[in-house]
PDB file of N, CA, C and O in Angstrom:
ATOM      1  N   UNK A   1       1.012  -1.538   0.267  1.00  0.00           N
ATOM      2  CA  UNK A   1       0.245  -0.057  -0.264  1.00  0.00           C
ATOM      3  C   UNK A   1       0.943   1.149  -0.108  1.00  0.00           C
ATOM      4  O   UNK A   1       1.924   1.120   0.636  1.00  0.00           O
ATOM      5  N   UNK A   2       0.558   2.491  -0.803  1.00  0.00           N
ATOM      6  CA  UNK A   2       1.340   3.535  -0.945  1.00  0.00           C
ATOM      7  C   UNK A   2       0.627   4.590  -0.553  1.00  0.00           C
ATOM      8  O   UNK A   2      -0.596   4.471  -0.619  1.00  0.00           O
ATOM      9  N   UNK A   3       1.147   5.758  -0.098  1.00  0.00           N
ATOM     10  CA  UNK A   3       0.973   6.865   0.434  1.00  0.00           C
ATOM     11  C   UNK A   3       0.504   7.757  -1.024  1.00  0.00           C
ATOM     12  O   UNK A   3       0.796   7.446  -2.178  1.00  0.00           O
ATOM     13  N   UNK A   4      -0.084   8.619  -0.695  1.00  0.00           N
ATOM     14  CA  UNK A   4      -0.347   9.779  -1.861  1.00  0.00           C
ATOM     15  C   UNK A   4       1.013  10.095  -2.465  1.00  0.00           C
ATOM     16  O   UNK A   4       1.057  10.412  -3.654  1.00  0.00           O
ATOM     17  N   UNK A   5       2.117  10.033  -1.745  1.00  0.00           N
ATOM     18  CA  UNK A   5       3.428  11.030  -2.345  1.00  0.00           C
ATOM     19  C   UNK A   5       3.905   9.864  -2.568  1.00  0.00           C
ATOM     20  O   UNK A   5       5.085   9.922  -2.223  1.00  0.00           O
ATOM     21  N   UNK A   6       3.666   8.827  -2.951  1.00  0.00           N
ATOM     22  CA  UNK A   6       4.503   7.889  -3.252  1.00  0.00           C
ATOM     23  C   UNK A   6       5.153   6.555  -2.534  1.00  0.00           C
ATOM     24  O   UNK A   6       5.313   5.417  -2.976  1.00  0.00           O
ATOM     25  N   UNK A   7       5.464   7.132  -1.264  1.00  0.00           N
ATOM     26  CA  UNK A   7       6.252   5.964  -0.357  1.00  0.00           C
ATOM     27  C   UNK A   7       5.194   4.839   0.071  1.00  0.00           C
ATOM     28  O   UNK A   7       3.975   4.832   0.237  1.00  0.00           O
ATOM     29  N   UNK A   8       6.228   3.885   0.175  1.00  0.00           N
ATOM     30  CA  UNK A   8       5.788   2.771   0.621  1.00  0.00           C
ATOM     31  C   UNK A   8       5.341   2.373   2.079  1.00  0.00           C
ATOM     32  O   UNK A   8       6.387   1.935   2.560  1.00  0.00           O
ATOM     33  N   UNK A   9       4.412   2.287   3.004  1.00  0.00           N
ATOM     34  CA  UNK A   9       3.910   2.029   4.050  1.00  0.00           C
ATOM     35  C   UNK A   9       4.607   1.064   5.053  1.00  0.00           C
ATOM     36  O   UNK A   9       4.160   0.055   4.507  1.00  0.00           O
ATOM     37  N   UNK A  10       5.311   0.586   6.035  1.00  0.00           N
ATOM     38  CA  UNK A  10       5.737  -0.260   6.571  1.00  0.00           C
ATOM     39  C   UNK A  10       4.441  -1.214   7.479  1.00  0.00           C
ATOM     40  O   UNK A  10       4.547  -2.413   7.738  1.00  0.00           O
ATOM     41  N   UNK A  11       3.380  -0.428   7.813  1.00  0.00           N
ATOM     42  CA  UNK A  11       2.165  -1.162   8.067  1.00  0.00           C
ATOM     43  C   UNK A  11       1.617  -0.815   7.069  1.00  0.00           C
ATOM     44  O   UNK A  11       1.890   0.309   6.647  1.00  0.00           O
ATOM     45  N   UNK A  12       0.567  -1.723   6.272  1.00  0.00           N
ATOM     46  CA  UNK A  12      -0.112  -0.923   5.407  1.00  0.00           C
ATOM     47  C   UNK A  12      -1.641  -1.202   5.332  1.00  0.00           C
ATOM     48  O   UNK A  12      -2.411  -0.696   4.516  1.00  0.00           O
ATOM     49  N   UNK A  13      -2.022  -2.267   6.512  1.00  0.00           N
ATOM     50  CA  UNK A  13      -3.248  -2.398   6.751  1.00  0.00           C
ATOM     51  C   UNK A  13      -4.071  -2.153   8.470  1.00  0.00           C
ATOM     52  O   UNK A  13      -3.379  -2.306   9.477  1.00  0.00           O
ATOM     53  N   UNK A  14      -5.301  -1.840   8.564  1.00  0.00           N
ATOM     54  CA  UNK A  14      -5.270  -2.103   9.863  1.00  0.00           C
ATOM     55  C   UNK A  14      -5.161  -3.323  10.670  1.00  0.00           C
ATOM     56  O   UNK A  14      -4.530  -3.370  11.726  1.00  0.00           O
ATOM     57  N   UNK A  15      -5.794  -4.311  10.144  1.00  0.00           N
ATOM     58  CA  UNK A  15      -5.341  -5.489  10.529  1.00  0.00           C
ATOM     59  C   UNK A  15      -4.530  -5.934  10.916  1.00  0.00           C
ATOM     60  O   UNK A  15      -4.684  -6.636  11.916  1.00  0.00           O
ATOM     61  N   UNK A  16      -3.106  -5.753  10.285  1.00  0.00           N
ATOM     62  CA  UNK A  16      -1.759  -5.634  10.451  1.00  0.00           C
ATOM     63  C   UNK A  16      -1.318  -4.901  11.606  1.00  0.00           C
ATOM     64  O   UNK A  16      -0.591  -5.328  12.503  1.00  0.00           O
ATOM     65  N   UNK A  17      -1.889  -3.620  11.488  1.00  0.00           N
ATOM     66  CA  UNK A  17      -1.842  -2.565  12.858  1.00  0.00           C
ATOM     67  C   UNK A  17      -1.767  -3.259  14.033  1.00  0.00           C
ATOM     68  O   UNK A  17      -0.929  -3.344  14.931  1.00  0.00           O
ATOM     69  N   UNK A  18      -3.314  -3.947  13.719  1.00  0.00           N
ATOM     70  CA  UNK A  18      -3.764  -4.277  15.393  1.00  0.00           C
ATOM     71  C   UNK A  18      -3.250  -5.521  15.585  1.00  0.00           C
ATOM     72  O   UNK A  18      -3.648  -5.883  16.692  1.00  0.00           O
ATOM     73  N   UNK A  19      -2.382  -6.610  14.949  1.00  0.00           N
ATOM     74  CA  UNK A  19      -1.486  -7.770  15.218  1.00  0.00           C
ATOM     75  C   UNK A  19      -0.346  -6.902  15.881  1.00  0.00           C
ATOM     76  O   UNK A  19       0.116  -7.009  17.016  1.00  0.00           O
ATOM     77  N   UNK A  20      -0.025  -6.048  14.915  1.00  0.00           N
ATOM     78  CA  UNK A  20       1.403  -5.227  15.538  1.00  0.00           C
ATOM     79  C   UNK A  20       1.177  -4.907  17.357  1.00  0.00           C
ATOM     80  O   UNK A  20       1.803  -5.147  18.389  1.00  0.00           O
ATOM     81  N   UNK A  21       0.095  -4.338  17.028  1.00  0.00           N
ATOM     82  CA  UNK A  21      -0.110  -3.352  18.824  1.00  0.00           C
ATOM     83  C   UNK A  21      -0.417  -4.747  19.632  1.00  0.00           C
ATOM     84  O   UNK A  21       0.372  -4.970  20.550  1.00  0.00           O
ATOM     85  N   UNK A  22      -1.340  -5.612  19.443  1.00  0.00           N
ATOM     86  CA  UNK A  22      -1.539  -6.834  20.429  1.00  0.00           C
ATOM     87  C   UNK A  22      -0.301  -7.716  20.515  1.00  0.00           C
ATOM     88  O   UNK A  22      -0.206  -8.370  21.553  1.00  0.00           O
ATOM     89  N   UNK A  23       0.524  -7.831  19.738  1.00  0.00           N
ATOM     90  CA  UNK A  23       1.904  -8.240  19.963  1.00  0.00           C
ATOM     91  C   UNK A  23       2.634  -7.778  20.614  1.00  0.00           C
ATOM     92  O   UNK A  23       3.128  -8.465  21.508  1.00  0.00           O
ATOM     93  N   UNK A  24       2.983  -6.547  20.466  1.00  0.00           N
ATOM     94  CA  UNK A  24       3.819  -5.700  20.952  1.00  0.00           C
ATOM     95  C   UNK A  24       3.351  -5.389  22.809  1.00  0.00           C
ATOM     96  O   UNK A  24       4.112  -5.380  23.777  1.00  0.00           O
ATOM     97  N   UNK A  25       1.926  -5.176  22.772  1.00  0.00           N
ATOM     98  CA  UNK A  25       1.557  -5.389  23.968  1.00  0.00           C
ATOM     99  C   UNK A  25       1.578  -6.828  25.027  1.00  0.00           C
ATOM    100  O   UNK A  25       1.443  -6.924  26.247  1.00  0.00           O
ATOM    101  N   UNK A  26       1.730  -7.500  24.325  1.00  0.00           N
ATOM    102  CA  UNK A  26       1.813  -8.860  24.651  1.00  0.00           C
ATOM    103  C   UNK A  26       3.035  -9.454  25.416  1.00  0.00           C
ATOM    104  O   UNK A  26       3.221 -10.169  26.401  1.00  0.00           O
ATOM    105  N   UNK A  27       3.858  -8.734  24.371  1.00  0.00           N
ATOM    106  CA  UNK A  27       5.452  -9.009  25.258  1.00  0.00           C
ATOM    107  C   UNK A  27       5.920  -7.838  26.011  1.00  0.00           C
ATOM    108  O   UNK A  27       6.999  -7.945  26.594  1.00  0.00           O
ATOM    109  N   UNK A  28       5.303  -6.797  26.080  1.00  0.00           N
ATOM    110  CA  UNK A  28       5.601  -5.785  27.113  1.00  0.00           C
ATOM    111  C   UNK A  28       5.146  -6.433  28.304  1.00  0.00           C
ATOM    112  O   UNK A  28       5.985  -6.715  29.159  1.00  0.00           O
ATOM    113  N   UNK A  29       3.601  -6.791  28.537  1.00  0.00           N
ATOM    114  CA  UNK A  29       3.381  -7.622  29.334  1.00  0.00           C
ATOM    115  C   UNK A  29       3.998  -8.657  29.863  1.00  0.00           C
ATOM    116  O   UNK A  29       4.111  -8.818  31.078  1.00  0.00           O
ATOM    117  N   UNK A  30       4.314  -9.210  29.243  1.00  0.00           N
ATOM    118  CA  UNK A  30       5.056 -10.519  29.868  1.00  0.00           C
ATOM    119  C   UNK A  30       6.556  -9.924  30.335  1.00  0.00           C
ATOM    120  O   UNK A  30       7.031 -10.257  31.420  1.00  0.00           O
ATOM    121  N   UNK A  31       7.188  -9.107  29.516  1.00  0.00           N
ATOM    122  CA  UNK A  31       8.504  -8.674  30.124  1.00  0.00           C
ATOM    123  C   UNK A  31       8.514  -7.779  31.240  1.00  0.00           C
ATOM    124  O   UNK A  31       9.526  -7.579  31.911  1.00  0.00           O
ATOM    125  N   UNK A  32       7.296  -7.183  31.472  1.00  0.00           N
ATOM    126  CA  UNK A  32       7.151  -6.194  33.174  1.00  0.00           C
ATOM    127  C   UNK A  32       7.015  -7.092  34.098  1.00  0.00           C
ATOM    128  O   UNK A  32       7.547  -6.914  35.194  1.00  0.00           O
ATOM    129  N   UNK A  33       6.039  -8.583  33.740  1.00  0.00           N
ATOM    130  CA  UNK A  33       5.559  -9.439  34.620  1.00  0.00           C
ATOM    131  C   UNK A  33       7.008 -10.294  35.137  1.00  0.00           C
ATOM    132  O   UNK A  33       7.301 -10.730  36.250  1.00  0.00           O
ATOM    133  N   UNK A  34       7.563 -10.319  34.175  1.00  0.00           N
ATOM    134  CA  UNK A  34       9.031 -10.996  34.318  1.00  0.00           C
ATOM    135  C   UNK A  34       9.856 -10.630  35.158  1.00  0.00           C
ATOM    136  O   UNK A  34      10.513 -11.336  35.922  1.00  0.00           O
ATOM    137  N   UNK A  35       9.848  -9.158  35.010  1.00  0.00           N
ATOM    138  CA  UNK A  35      10.770  -8.272  35.454  1.00  0.00           C
ATOM    139  C   UNK A  35      10.477  -8.331  37.180  1.00  0.00           C
ATOM    140  O   UNK A  35      11.321  -8.767  37.963  1.00  0.00           O
ATOM    141  N   UNK A  36       9.224  -7.848  37.574  1.00  0.00           N
ATOM    142  CA  UNK A  36       8.739  -7.771  38.835  1.00  0.00           C
ATOM    143  C   UNK A  36       8.617  -9.139  39.523  1.00  0.00           C
ATOM    144  O   UNK A  36       9.167  -9.355  40.603  1.00  0.00           O
ATOM    145  N   UNK A  37       7.805 -10.156  38.806  1.00  0.00           N
ATOM    146  CA  UNK A  37       7.743 -11.204  39.253  1.00  0.00           C
ATOM    147  C   UNK A  37       8.459 -12.621  39.075  1.00  0.00           C
ATOM    148  O   UNK A  37       8.108 -13.525  39.834  1.00  0.00           O
ATOM    149  N   UNK A  38       9.231 -12.813  38.323  1.00  0.00           N
ATOM    150  CA  UNK A  38       9.763 -13.590  37.347  1.00  0.00           C
ATOM    151  C   UNK A  38      11.035 -14.588  38.386  1.00  0.00           C
ATOM    152  O   UNK A  38      11.561 -14.095  39.384  1.00  0.00           O
ATOM    153  N   UNK A  39      11.223 -15.467  38.079  1.00  0.00           N
ATOM    154  CA  UNK A  39      12.170 -16.492  38.872  1.00  0.00           C
ATOM    155  C   UNK A  39      13.469 -15.882  38.037  1.00  0.00           C
ATOM    156  O   UNK A  39      13.391 -15.376  36.917  1.00  0.00           O
ATOM    157  N   UNK A  40      14.325 -15.991  38.590  1.00  0.00           N
ATOM    158  CA  UNK A  40      15.939 -15.964  37.814  1.00  0.00           C
ATOM    159  C   UNK A  40      15.959 -16.676  36.758  1.00  0.00           C
ATOM    160  O   UNK A  40      15.188 -17.635  36.773  1.00  0.00           O
ATOM    161  N   UNK A  41      16.780 -16.483  35.551  1.00  0.00           N
ATOM    162  CA  UNK A  41      16.284 -16.861  34.395  1.00  0.00           C
ATOM    163  C   UNK A  41      16.922 -18.500  34.700  1.00  0.00           C
ATOM    164  O   UNK A  41      17.770 -18.750  35.556  1.00  0.00           O
ATOM    165  N   UNK A  42      16.422 -19.290  33.976  1.00  0.00           N
ATOM    166  CA  UNK A  42      17.371 -20.491  34.032  1.00  0.00           C
ATOM    167  C   UNK A  42      17.389 -21.165  32.333  1.00  0.00           C
ATOM    168  O   UNK A  42      16.480 -21.011  31.517  1.00  0.00           O
ATOM    169  N   UNK A  43      18.433 -21.781  32.147  1.00  0.00           N
ATOM    170  CA  UNK A  43      18.856 -22.135  30.805  1.00  0.00           C
ATOM    171  C   UNK A  43      18.314 -23.521  30.129  1.00  0.00           C
ATOM    172  O   UNK A  43      18.799 -24.570  30.554  1.00  0.00           O
ATOM    173  N   UNK A  44      17.445 -23.565  29.219  1.00  0.00           N
ATOM    174  CA  UNK A  44      16.593 -24.769  29.139  1.00  0.00           C
ATOM    175  C   UNK A  44      17.109 -25.431  27.825  1.00  0.00           C
ATOM    176  O   UNK A  44      17.737 -24.741  27.021  1.00  0.00           O
ATOM    177  N   UNK A  45      16.927 -26.407  27.647  1.00  0.00           N
ATOM    178  CA  UNK A  45      17.388 -27.034  26.178  1.00  0.00           C
ATOM    179  C   UNK A  45      16.074 -27.132  25.236  1.00  0.00           C
ATOM    180  O   UNK A  45      14.980 -27.149  25.802  1.00  0.00           O
ATOM    181  N   UNK A  46      16.130 -27.194  23.881  1.00  0.00           N
ATOM    182  CA  UNK A  46      14.897 -27.185  23.648  1.00  0.00           C
ATOM    183  C   UNK A  46      13.991 -28.886  23.627  1.00  0.00           C
ATOM    184  O   UNK A  46      12.801 -29.146  23.799  1.00  0.00           O
ATOM    185  N   UNK A  47      15.026 -29.661  23.375  1.00  0.00           N
ATOM    186  CA  UNK A  47      14.551 -30.843  23.784  1.00  0.00           C
ATOM    187  C   UNK A  47      15.093 -31.767  25.203  1.00  0.00           C
ATOM    188  O   UNK A  47      16.232 -32.021  25.595  1.00  0.00           O
ATOM    189  N   UNK A  48      14.168 -32.015  25.581  1.00  0.00           N
ATOM    190  CA  UNK A  48      14.315 -32.438  27.300  1.00  0.00           C
ATOM    191  C   UNK A  48      15.732 -33.409  26.973  1.00  0.00           C
ATOM    192  O   UNK A  48      16.186 -33.633  25.851  1.00  0.00           O
ATOM    193  N   UNK A  49      16.249 -33.878  28.208  1.00  0.00           N
ATOM    194  CA  UNK A  49      17.144 -34.960  27.895  1.00  0.00           C
ATOM    195  C   UNK A  49      17.009 -36.177  28.448  1.00  0.00           C
ATOM    196  O   UNK A  49      17.966 -36.810  28.894  1.00  0.00           O
ATOM    197  N   UNK A  50      15.489 -36.694  28.456  1.00  0.00           N
ATOM    198  CA  UNK A  50      14.841 -37.836  28.421  1.00  0.00           C
ATOM    199  C   UNK A  50      14.077 -38.011  27.330  1.00  0.00           C
ATOM    200  O   UNK A  50      12.986 -38.578  27.268  1.00  0.00           O
ATOM    201  N   UNK A  51      14.825 -37.392  26.294  1.00  0.00           N
ATOM    202  CA  UNK A  51      13.843 -37.758  24.865  1.00  0.00           C
ATOM    203  C   UNK A  51      14.071 -39.102  24.502  1.00  0.00           C
ATOM    204  O   UNK A  51      14.872 -39.810  25.113  1.00  0.00           O
ATOM    205  N   UNK A  52      13.263 -39.573  23.329  1.00  0.00           N
ATOM    206  CA  UNK A  52      13.564 -40.528  23.003  1.00  0.00           C
ATOM    207  C   UNK A  52      15.186 -41.088  21.988  1.00  0.00           C
ATOM    208  O   UNK A  52      15.639 -42.180  21.646  1.00  0.00           O
ATOM    209  N   UNK A  53      15.568 -39.808  21.836  1.00  0.00           N
ATOM    210  CA  UNK A  53      16.892 -40.026  21.065  1.00  0.00           C
ATOM    211  C   UNK A  53      17.800 -39.979  22.402  1.00  0.00           C
ATOM    212  O   UNK A  53      17.591 -39.574  23.545  1.00  0.00           O
ATOM    213  N   UNK A  54      19.029 -40.642  21.669  1.00  0.00           N
ATOM    214  CA  UNK A  54      20.396 -40.524  22.925  1.00  0.00           C
ATOM    215  C   UNK A  54      20.774 -39.085  23.170  1.00  0.00           C
ATOM    216  O   UNK A  54      20.497 -38.149  22.420  1.00  0.00           O
ATOM    217  N   UNK A  55      21.415 -39.020  24.263  1.00  0.00           N
ATOM    218  CA  UNK A  55      21.742 -37.996  25.091  1.00  0.00           C
ATOM    219  C   UNK A  55      22.820 -36.927  24.045  1.00  0.00           C
ATOM    220  O   UNK A  55      22.773 -35.703  23.931  1.00  0.00           O
ATOM    221  N   UNK A  56      23.915 -38.088  23.262  1.00  0.00           N
ATOM    222  CA  UNK A  56      24.672 -37.048  22.347  1.00  0.00           C
ATOM    223  C   UNK A  56      23.635 -36.647  21.213  1.00  0.00           C
ATOM    224  O   UNK A  56      23.901 -35.550  20.722  1.00  0.00           O
ATOM    225  N   UNK A  57      22.536 -37.261  20.689  1.00  0.00           N
ATOM    226  CA  UNK A  57      22.005 -36.665  19.686  1.00  0.00           C
ATOM    227  C   UNK A  57      21.119 -35.676  20.214  1.00  0.00           C
ATOM    228  O   UNK A  57      20.914 -34.853  19.322  1.00  0.00           O
ATOM    229  N   UNK A  58      20.495 -35.378  21.270  1.00  0.00           N
ATOM    230  CA  UNK A  58      19.632 -34.572  21.787  1.00  0.00           C
ATOM    231  C   UNK A  58      20.443 -32.890  21.723  1.00  0.00           C
ATOM    232  O   UNK A  58      19.946 -31.859  21.270  1.00  0.00           O
ATOM    233  N   UNK A  59      21.910 -33.089  22.383  1.00  0.00           N
ATOM    234  CA  UNK A  59      22.835 -32.231  22.761  1.00  0.00           C
ATOM    235  C   UNK A  59      23.689 -31.744  21.331  1.00  0.00           C
ATOM    236  O   UNK A  59      24.292 -30.680  21.185  1.00  0.00           O
ATOM    237  N   UNK A  60      23.567 -32.688  20.485  1.00  0.00           N
ATOM    238  CA  UNK A  60      23.800 -32.337  18.891  1.00  0.00           C
ATOM    239  C   UNK A  60      22.809 -31.468  18.470  1.00  0.00           C
ATOM    240  O   UNK A  60      23.119 -30.350  18.058  1.00  0.00           O
ATOM    241  N   UNK A  61      21.638 -31.840  18.522  1.00  0.00           N
ATOM    242  CA  UNK A  61      20.374 -31.097  18.052  1.00  0.00           C
ATOM    243  C   UNK A  61      20.581 -29.692  18.356  1.00  0.00           C
ATOM    244  O   UNK A  61      20.828 -28.750  17.603  1.00  0.00           O
ATOM    245  N   UNK A  62      20.412 -29.753  19.735  1.00  0.00           N
ATOM    246  CA  UNK A  62      20.060 -28.438  20.757  1.00  0.00           C
ATOM    247  C   UNK A  62      21.110 -27.339  20.441  1.00  0.00           C
ATOM    248  O   UNK A  62      20.955 -26.120  20.369  1.00  0.00           O
ATOM    249  N   UNK A  63      22.523 -28.309  20.225  1.00  0.00           N
ATOM    250  CA  UNK A  63      23.844 -27.121  19.636  1.00  0.00           C
ATOM    251  C   UNK A  63      23.467 -26.465  18.269  1.00  0.00           C
ATOM    252  O   UNK A  63      23.102 -25.317  18.012  1.00  0.00           O
ATOM    253  N   UNK A  64      23.634 -27.355  17.618  1.00  0.00           N
ATOM    254  CA  UNK A  64      23.068 -27.030  15.975  1.00  0.00           C
ATOM    255  C   UNK A  64      22.077 -26.013  16.001  1.00  0.00           C
ATOM    256  O   UNK A  64      22.260 -25.020  15.297  1.00  0.00           O
ATOM    257  N   UNK A  65      20.681 -26.134  16.956  1.00  0.00           N
ATOM    258  CA  UNK A  65      19.868 -25.011  16.473  1.00  0.00           C
ATOM    259  C   UNK A  65      20.425 -23.784  17.419  1.00  0.00           C
ATOM    260  O   UNK A  65      20.144 -22.683  16.945  1.00  0.00           O
ATOM    261  N   UNK A  66      20.961 -23.755  18.325  1.00  0.00           N
ATOM    262  CA  UNK A  66      21.159 -22.479  18.877  1.00  0.00           C
ATOM    263  C   UNK A  66      22.477 -22.005  17.833  1.00  0.00           C
ATOM    264  O   UNK A  66      22.469 -20.800  17.581  1.00  0.00           O
ATOM    265  N   UNK A  67      23.094 -22.441  17.486  1.00  0.00           N
ATOM    266  CA  UNK A  67      24.210 -21.988  16.302  1.00  0.00           C
ATOM    267  C   UNK A  67      23.838 -21.534  15.270  1.00  0.00           C
ATOM    268  O   UNK A  67      24.554 -20.766  14.628  1.00  0.00           O
ATOM    269  N   UNK A  68      22.183 -22.036  14.716  1.00  0.00           N
ATOM    270  CA  UNK A  68      21.366 -21.356  13.608  1.00  0.00           C
ATOM    271  C   UNK A  68      21.178 -20.259  14.437  1.00  0.00           C
ATOM    272  O   UNK A  68      21.750 -19.179  14.296  1.00  0.00           O
ATOM    273  N   UNK A  69      20.512 -20.490  15.156  1.00  0.00           N
ATOM    274  CA  UNK A  69      19.602 -19.107  15.885  1.00  0.00           C
ATOM    275  C   UNK A  69      20.303 -17.712  15.895  1.00  0.00           C
ATOM    276  O   UNK A  69      19.710 -16.698  15.527  1.00  0.00           O
ATOM    277  N   UNK A  70      21.988 -17.710  16.469  1.00  0.00           N
ATOM    278  CA  UNK A  70      22.717 -16.901  16.886  1.00  0.00           C
ATOM    279  C   UNK A  70      23.471 -16.536  15.531  1.00  0.00           C
ATOM    280  O   UNK A  70      24.345 -15.671  15.484  1.00  0.00           O
ATOM    281  N   UNK A  71      23.059 -17.262  14.465  1.00  0.00           N
ATOM    282  CA  UNK A  71      23.912 -16.783  13.248  1.00  0.00           C
ATOM    283  C   UNK A  71      25.690 -17.692  13.334  1.00  0.00           C
ATOM    284  O   UNK A  71      26.626 -17.066  12.837  1.00  0.00           O
ATOM    285  N   UNK A  72      25.855 -18.469  13.681  1.00  0.00           N
ATOM    286  CA  UNK A  72      26.941 -18.768  13.906  1.00  0.00           C
ATOM    287  C   UNK A  72      27.253 -20.035  13.079  1.00  0.00           C
ATOM    288  O   UNK A  72      28.345 -20.546  13.326  1.00  0.00           O
ATOM    289  N   UNK A  73      26.484 -20.634  12.137  1.00  0.00           N
ATOM    290  CA  UNK A  73      26.394 -21.793  11.265  1.00  0.00           C
ATOM    291  C   UNK A  73      27.206 -21.347  10.421  1.00  0.00           C
ATOM    292  O   UNK A  73      27.485 -22.009   9.422  1.00  0.00           O
TER     293      UNK A  73
END
């Protein structure tokens, strides 16, 4: 969607603007709640250790995922 002067909008429709506002509010509320009432952060693996796979496979999958997530691949 373009504005009359020819610039392209970042959020072009009311529906996408509503979704953006709701998601922003949800993340803000979650952050504030965790700030005041949350427990100290604990590191959790994506797959639990007692999964069907052997421990070395679970560790490899988790490390590969986090490497991809942080852009280290």
